[in-house]
MARMAR-184586 format. One line per 4 residues: number of its first residue (from 1); their letters; for each residue y negated, x, z negated of C-alpha. Coordinates in steps of 0.02 Angstrom, whole numbers, plus 50000, padded with zeros to 5 digits. Layout:
N
NUM> A> Y:X:Z; ... .
END
This chain:
295
1> MTDF> 49611:50845:50611; 49432:50808:50652; 49479:50674:50768; 49616:50601:50638 .
5> NTYL> 49466:50600:50510; 49361:50505:50624; 49498:50382:50662; 49531:50361:50474 .
9> HNCQ> 49344:50325:50438; 49340:50197:50597; 49491:50110:50532; 49425:50105:50351 .
13> TRIN> 49260:50045:50408; 49330:49903:50520; 49443:49832:50381; 49294:49845:50252 .
17> QYLD> 49187:49749:50361; 49341:49619:50391; 49349:49602:50201; 49167:49583:50180 .
21> IHLV> 49156:49448:50300; 49307:49346:50250; 49313:49360:50063; 49169:49247:50028 .
25> NQHP> 49142:49108:49888; 49104:48937:49938; 49095:48857:49765; 48965:48886:49637 .
29> RLNR> 49076:48869:49497; 49178:49021:49560; 49064:49142:49553; 49150:49245:49417 .
33> LFAA> 49310:49236:49497; 49247:49295:49667; 49156:49436:49585; 49306:49492:49508 .
37> MHYS> 49405:49474:49670; 49275:49561:49777; 49258:49701:49646; 49448:49758:49647 .
41> VTMG> 49451:49739:49840; 49294:49835:49876; 49286:49967:49737; 49355:50100:49842 .
45> GKRI> 49527:50158:49901; 49603:50255:50050; 49662:50093:50153; 49830:50174:50185 .
49> RPLL> 49921:50009:50203; 49787:49944:50328; 49785:50100:50416; 49984:50086:50445 .
53> VYAS> 49954:49921:50508; 49827:49974:50643; 49930:50129:50687; 50094:50046:50711 .
57> CEAL> 50011:49909:50815; 49938:50045:50908; 50096:50137:50944; 50161:49985:51036 .
61> GGRA> 50009:49957:51137; 49925:49818:51037; 49747:49776:51004; 49668:49809:50844 .
65> DKAD> 49588:49629:50824; 49764:49561:50821; 49801:49674:50679; 49651:49629:50576 .
69> PAAA> 49733:49483:50487; 49880:49583:50431; 49781:49725:50377; 49672:49631:50274 .
73> AVEL> 49829:49529:50200; 49920:49695:50143; 49767:49754:50065; 49732:49607:49960 .
77> IHAY> 49920:49607:49905; 49894:49788:49862; 49735:49741:49762; 49818:49611:49678 .
81> SLIH> 49958:49713:49611; 49843:49850:49553; 49741:49726:49453; 49906:49665:49368 .
85> DDLP> 49981:49838:49345; 49820:49896:49254; 49830:49750:49130; 49869:49769:48945 .
89> AMDD> 50049:49695:48959; 50089:49814:49100; 50031:49991:49108; 49865:49952:49004 .
93> DDLR> 49742:50054:49101; 49559:50070:49090; 49522:50168:49245; 49545:50126:49427 .
97> RGQP> 49465:50218:49577; 49354:50287:49466; 49288:50132:49390; 49339:50018:49250 .
101> TCHK> 49491:49911:49291; 49466:49722:49331; 49501:49667:49151; 49385:49794:49070 .
105> AFDE> 49241:49754:49207; 49268:49566:49176; 49405:49500:49057; 49591:49491:49048 .
109> ATAI> 49602:49301:49101; 49487:49321:49249; 49589:49480:49298; 49741:49380:49306 .
113> LAGD> 49664:49244:49400; 49573:49362:49523; 49747:49448:49558; 49827:49270:49580 .
117> ALQA> 49684:49220:49696; 49703:49382:49812; 49899:49357:49832; 49876:49167:49883 .
121> QAFE> 49712:49214:50003; 49826:49354:50094; 49951:49210:50148; 49813:49110:50201 .
125> WLSS> 49734:49236:50303; 49890:49279:50379; 49956:49096:50418; 49794:49048:50492 .
129> ADNL> 49770:49197:50609; 49751:49091:50760; 49737:49248:50891; 49918:49265:50851 .
133> AMQT> 50068:49151:50908; 50145:49022:50783; 50313:49116:50780; 50232:49287:50750 .
137> RLQM> 50131:49220:50609; 50292:49151:50533; 50363:49311:50541; 50240:49403:50460 .
141> VCTL> 50220:49282:50329; 50411:49302:50285; 50385:49487:50295; 50251:49506:50180 .
145> AAAA> 50327:49378:50062; 50489:49478:50045; 50398:49638:50026; 50280:49573:49882 .
149> GPQG> 50417:49463:49793; 50575:49500:49684; 50665:49596:49800; 50513:49692:49837 .
153> MVGG> 50351:49753:49752; 50368:49642:49588; 50550:49689:49575; 50515:49866:49585 .
157> QAID> 50379:49845:49445; 50513:49759:49340; 50632:49900:49353; 50495:50026:49324 .
161> LEAV> 50445:49943:49159; 50628:49933:49097; 50648:50118:49145; 50522:50189:49022 .
165> GERL> 50594:50319:48919; 50751:50338:49024; 50799:50480:49136; 50845:50404:49307 .
169> DLAT> 50958:50502:49432; 50887:50531:49602; 50963:50378:49693; 50909:50252:49551 .
173> LEDM> 50728:50341:49556; 50723:50308:49755; 50784:50133:49739; 50649:50099:49610 .
177> HLHK> 50507:50153:49717; 50589:50079:49893; 50539:49924:49799; 50393:49964:49696 .
181> TGAL> 50281:50072:49820; 50394:50071:49977; 50421:49877:50015; 50233:49854:50044 .
185> IRAS> 50218:50007:50149; 50363:49965:50249; 50295:49788:50272; 50121:49861:50330 .
189> VQLG> 50225:49956:50479; 50321:49800:50540; 50173:49678:50511; 50067:49807:50642 .
193> ALAS> 50231:49812:50754; 50230:49611:50755; 50043:49608:50783; 50074:49697:50954 .
197> EQAT> 50184:49546:50994; 50292:49668:51105; 50402:49756:50987; 50597:49779:51026 .
201> RQQL> 50720:49770:50900; 50760:49953:50923; 50574:49988:50909; 50558:49885:50742 .
205> EALV> 50719:49978:50668; 50635:50155:50713; 50487:50103:50628; 50572:50049:50482 .
209> NYAE> 50662:50208:50459; 50486:50292:50477; 50419:50173:50349; 50538:50210:50214 .
213> SVGL> 50521:50393:50224; 50329:50379:50221; 50340:50264:50061; 50453:50382:49967 .
217> AFQV> 50349:50533:50021; 50191:50428:49969; 50266:50401:49790; 50331:50580:49769 .
221> QDDI> 50156:50652:49812; 50081:50515:49688; 50187:50595:49547; 50143:50763:49604 .
225> LDIE> 49958:50731:49593; 49974:50645:49423; 50022:50821:49368; 49911:50946:49482 .
229> SDTS> 49761:50841:49495; 49630:50778:49367; 49559:50610:49324; 49387:50646:49413 .
233> VLGK> 49487:50669:49580; 49620:50538:49570; 49504:50398:49502; 49636:50361:49367 .
237> RQGA> 49700:50431:49208; 49775:50601:49254; 49947:50619:49159; 49958:50440:49123 .
241> DIAR> 50148:50414:49189; 50210:50560:49087; 50116:50501:48934; 50194:50336:48950 .
245> GKPT> 50375:50415:48973; 50392:50343:49148; 50527:50420:49276; 50458:50530:49396 .
249> YPAL> 50502:50650:49535; 50437:50807:49447; 50523:50761:49292; 50686:50751:49377 .
253> LGLA> 50660:50887:49515; 50526:50998:49457; 50357:51025:49540; 50425:51141:49676 .
257> GSQT> 50586:51031:49700; 50454:50877:49715; 50342:50955:49840; 50492:51005:49945 .
261> LALS> 50564:50847:49931; 50382:50756:49999; 50383:50876:50146; 50574:50838:50195 .
265> LRDK> 50523:50658:50181; 50376:50681:50300; 50491:50766:50424; 50609:50627:50432 .
269> AIIA> 50483:50505:50469; 50412:50606:50616; 50583:50614:50676; 50605:50430:50673 .
273> LEGF> 50467:50425:50807; 50557:50528:50919; 50580:50378:51044; 50388:50339:51043 .
277> DQRA> 50252:50416:51156; 50083:50495:51114; 50023:50309:51067; 50119:50355:50900 .
281> DRLR> 50023:50510:50858; 49931:50422:50732; 50083:50377:50632; 50136:50556:50653 .
285> QLAN> 49964:50607:50588; 49980:50474:50446; 50134:50558:50399; 50053:50724:50369 .
289> YIVE> 49903:50648:50284; 50005:50555:50151; 50093:50725:50084; 49925:50834:50100 .
293> RRF> 49814:50718:50011; 49733:50755:49845; 49701:50584:49780 .
END
């Protein structure tokens, strides 16, 4: 784990440096907008999605520098989604990563615009990554757009909002989270594979299977932590989902059942990588990390 923790730190440092260098304001009238964008992107976070990009690229023998634009793009999409999810019209949260949410630190209009800008910036960075072939960039843009849009993350959020107060069955709950949380995690793995520019169809299919299991495991663990952890550790309001009447895995399966499911999904993810050699060990370790994390 010491070696893996070093890997986590190195990847987090790498993506943070990339974001600092590239997320730069070049217009004096946009200082407040860029301050809100920078605040939301750099205020902390585990960087799990960029980590999945790097680890997937590495699993196929790719170079980290080719994965940088994709790693940054998924983090910008993730940051934009958090800004919008926290808004009063959505989840109405006032704490994120232990800091005031964007609309609290700035104002609601600025937060909306910051989220919009981060989404657009993600696709600009991805489409202009000149160290990747044009066809690769096109595939990446299409992959990320599908994951972020109505058939992915946004659609999942819409389902989630409509499901408040309902008791969903397991299949419906999984379908919602395969969209809301899982789509961007799946895209992260796909983008990393595409960045290697040497993934076979069979390898991509195996990585998608891995990502779908990891994505669900991530959400199950999030639901568990909403009960087991506390606000100071989580960096957001503990028990917020229960208070809003949102459907969760512990509400459906109980805490012990949810923990069993998370471990089962972790094992399923690792099995999906059986055709890969030791270069996929970081993906295997990430599957463990996702279900063992405490925040």
